[in-house]
Structures are given as structure tokens and as C-alpha cells.
C-alpha positions in Angstrom: -18.6 134.4 -1.3 -17.8 138.0 -1.3 -20.3 140.8 -0.4 -21.3 141.8 -3.2 -22.1 138.5 -5.0 -24.0 137.7 -1.8 -26.5 140.8 -2.0 -26.9 140.1 -5.7 -27.9 136.5 -5.3 -30.2 137.4 -2.3 -31.9 140.2 -4.7 -32.7 137.3 -7.2 -34.1 134.6 -4.1 -36.3 137.2 -3.0 -37.6 138.2 -6.6 -37.6 135.0 -8.6 -37.1 131.9 -6.4 -40.1 129.4 -7.0 -40.9 126.0 -6.7 -41.7 123.2 -8.6 -45.3 122.8 -8.6 -45.6 126.8 -9.0 -47.5 126.6 -12.7 -49.0 129.6 -14.7 -52.1 130.8 -14.2 -55.6 132.1 -16.2 -58.2 133.9 -14.8 -56.5 133.0 -11.6 -56.8 129.1 -12.6 -53.6 127.2 -12.7 -53.0 125.7 -16.4 -52.9 122.7 -15.4 -55.0 119.1 -15.3 -57.4 117.7 -18.0 -58.8 119.6 -20.4 -62.6 118.8 -19.3 -61.9 120.3 -16.0 -60.2 123.3 -17.4 -63.5 124.0 -19.7 -65.3 123.9 -17.1 -63.7 125.7 -14.9 -63.4 128.5 -17.4 -67.3 128.7 -18.3 -67.8 128.9 -14.3 -65.6 132.5 -14.7 -68.9 133.6 -17.3 -67.3 132.0 -20.5 -69.4 130.1 -23.0 -69.5 127.7 -25.8 -68.3 129.0 -29.5 -71.5 127.9 -31.6 -69.3 127.6 -34.4 -66.4 125.0 -33.0 -66.6 122.9 -30.3 -62.8 123.1 -29.2 -63.3 127.4 -28.7 -64.8 129.2 -25.5 -66.2 132.9 -26.2 -65.8 136.0 -24.2 -64.5 139.2 -23.1 -60.9 139.2 -22.0 -59.3 142.7 -20.9 -61.7 144.6 -22.9 -62.2 142.1 -25.9 -63.7 139.8 -27.6 -61.9 136.7 -27.5 -62.0 132.8 -28.8 -60.3 130.9 -25.7 -58.3 127.7 -26.9 -57.2 125.1 -24.4 -54.2 122.8 -25.9 -52.8 119.4 -24.2 -49.9 117.4 -23.9 -50.5 113.7 -22.7 -54.3 114.7 -21.3 -52.7 117.6 -19.6 -53.3 121.3 -20.0 -50.1 123.0 -21.1 -51.1 126.2 -22.9 -54.1 128.6 -23.1 -54.2 130.8 -26.0 -56.6 133.6 -26.0 -57.4 135.2 -29.8 -59.3 138.8 -30.7 -62.6 137.7 -32.2 -62.6 141.0 -34.0 -59.8 141.5 -36.5 -57.9 145.2 -36.5 -56.5 147.5 -39.2 -52.0 148.1 -39.1 -52.0 151.1 -36.7 -54.9 149.8 -34.2 -52.8 146.5 -33.9 -49.3 148.7 -33.3 -51.2 150.8 -30.4 -52.4 147.7 -28.9 -49.4 145.6 -29.2 -47.7 148.3 -27.0 -50.5 148.8 -25.0 -50.3 145.4 -23.6 -46.8 145.8 -23.1 -46.9 148.1 -21.2 -50.2 146.5 -18.7 -47.6 143.5 -19.0 -44.7 145.8 -17.4 -46.5 147.7 -14.8 -48.7 144.4 -13.9 -46.5 143.2 -10.1 -47.6 139.8 -11.1 -44.9 139.4 -14.0 -41.2 140.3 -15.1 -39.5 140.6 -18.2 -35.7 141.4 -19.7 -37.0 143.8 -22.5 -39.0 146.2 -24.5 -40.6 144.9 -26.7 -42.6 147.8 -27.9 -43.2 148.7 -31.2 -41.7 151.9 -32.9 -44.3 154.4 -34.0 -42.9 155.1 -37.4 -42.4 151.6 -38.0 -44.2 149.7 -40.7 -45.9 146.3 -39.5 -47.3 145.1 -42.8 -43.8 145.6 -44.7 -41.8 144.2 -42.1 -44.3 141.0 -41.6 -45.1 140.1 -45.2 -41.5 141.1 -46.8 -39.0 140.4 -44.0 -40.8 137.8 -42.5 -40.5 139.9 -39.0 -42.6 138.6 -36.2 -43.8 140.5 -33.6 -43.9 138.7 -30.0 -43.1 139.8 -26.4 -42.4 137.7 -23.6 -43.4 137.6 -19.6 -42.6 135.5 -17.3 -45.6 135.3 -14.3 -43.7 135.9 -10.7 -43.8 133.1 -8.4 -47.1 132.3 -5.9 -44.9 129.3 -3.7 -41.3 130.5 -2.5 -39.1 127.9 -1.4 -35.4 129.4 -0.8 -33.9 126.4 1.1 -34.7 123.9 -2.1 -33.3 126.7 -4.5 -29.7 127.6 -2.6 -29.3 123.9 -2.3 -30.1 123.6 -6.1 -27.6 126.4 -7.0 -25.0 125.4 -4.2 -25.3 121.9 -6.4 -25.1 123.4 -9.8 -21.8 125.8 -8.6 -20.4 122.4 -7.0 -20.2 120.6 -10.7 -17.8 123.4 -11.5 -16.2 125.0 -8.6 -14.6 123.3 -5.5 -15.9 124.5 -2.0 -12.5 126.4 -1.0 -12.9 128.5 -4.6 -16.6 129.0 -3.3 -15.2 130.3 0.2 -13.0 132.6 -1.8 -13.8 133.4 -5.1 -12.0 135.4 -7.7 -13.2 138.7 -9.3 -13.9 136.3 -12.7 -15.4 133.6 -10.4 -18.0 135.5 -8.9 -19.4 137.0 -12.5 -19.6 133.4 -13.4 -21.4 132.5 -10.1 -23.7 135.1 -11.2 -24.0 134.2 -14.5 -25.2 130.5 -13.4 -27.3 131.4 -10.7 -29.0 133.4 -13.5 -29.4 130.8 -15.7 -30.6 129.0 -13.1 -33.2 131.5 -12.1 -34.6 132.3 -15.4 -34.7 128.2 -16.5 -37.1 128.3 -13.6 -38.8 131.6 -14.8 -39.2 130.1 -18.1 -41.9 127.6 -17.3 -44.5 130.1 -16.1 -44.5 132.2 -19.9 -47.0 134.2 -21.0 -46.4 135.5 -24.5 -48.3 137.3 -27.0 -48.0 138.0 -30.8 -49.5 139.8 -33.8 -51.2 137.8 -36.4 -51.5 138.7 -40.2 -54.2 137.3 -42.5 -55.2 139.2 -45.6 -53.9 142.7 -44.0 -55.9 142.2 -40.8 -54.7 141.5 -37.4 -55.2 139.9 -34.6 -53.2 139.7 -31.1 -52.8 136.3 -29.5 -52.1 135.7 -26.0 -50.7 132.4 -24.7 -50.1 131.3 -21.2 -48.6 128.1 -21.2 -47.4 126.2 -17.9 -44.1 124.5 -19.1 -44.0 121.8 -17.3 -45.9 120.1 -19.2 -45.2 120.6 -22.5 -43.7 117.9 -25.2 -40.0 117.1 -24.5 -40.1 114.8 -27.2 -41.0 111.9 -24.7 -43.2 110.5 -27.5 -40.7 110.5 -30.2 
């Protein structure tokens, strides 16, 4: 392949290559295993049982009192939800949402592909209740395990399903763009398995932020249908 394409692909390998078993982390804990195991691990971090709901754990997270809920699929943890224990008004939730966007953006453990900040002049209540707008931001945890050899082989197999060895050895300018796009799609799919996203939840004019830590290797894919 020509030099610019090799450089671009090398940069992608260096920043977002990941192995199959590298899963999302919450509080430094893999979002994986059984629900009972995960509950005990989170409690060991100082969280406690909610007195009114046995499915929730309570504690402080990122400077806020929160409820933590653990969700499973086929007895494996696939999502952890972190919900504000106390509601905010419209202006404060907008500030908190934007602050969270900045915190994730400036955290070296995460990568994102767009700016989710809410403009200062936006009427959140109107947009949510009249236009059914959903305020959410999506980030991806960078891998902690690197397997560049396997990843390069997988991408090469993907490219060979569309191009011959001879074409890959001397790609046209149009092919270079397509190859880069295919490689980026592969990397994005890998990253998407380690998704961390948050949203604004509104009930009766009161607002909360919910953060979800998801291990999509364990999520439902229709296998039970």
C-alpha cells in the first residue's frame, strides 16, 4: 500500500487496536461475570445496599450521590447503570451534562467522535417534551490489551474479501479511500463493544443523568428469540 495509507492505518493501530477479551471497566472492575459477583466487587469499593430496592446499590460517584443498577443477559453482566439519586433543575442539568462531556473528553481512557455539548441558549424542557429530543453522549473506552498481529490479520482478511493481493499491493487513490474506510469501520466496531454513554432523564420537570457502562460482548443479540 502507498505510504499515506500505511501511516493512517498505523495511527489507528497505535491508538485503538483491541483484543476480543478486553472489556469495559467500571470503577476498575470488568463489566463481566455474574450479578452476584459484581455486586460483591462493587460493595468492596464502599457501596452499600439500597434500603428500599434490593436491586440497587448506593454510594458516591464522581461527586454525586447515586444508585447503581446491574443488568445481565444469560446470567452475565452486560450493563451497569449509574443514576443520580437527587434531581436537578433544567439549568443545572445542562451544566452537569456539559461538564461530563468535558470530563470524558479530557480523560485519556476514552475516545469519542463528536462534540455532544448543549448550547447555552437551548431550551432543554421544550426540546425534550415538544420535539422529543434525546440528550445523550457516547464515548468508548480505549483498550487495555493490544494484539496488533491478530488485528492486522483480521483487517487483511476483510480487505481480501473485496480486493486481490495485486490490487492491495498497488492501490488506486479511490481504493486507498475505500480501504481506509473499511479499516476504520472495523476499528469502530471493536471500540463499540466498550461503550460508555450518558443521557438526561426527565420526569415531572426534574432532571437526572444516567451513565451506562456496557460490555456489548455480553449483550443480547437475538439468541433467545
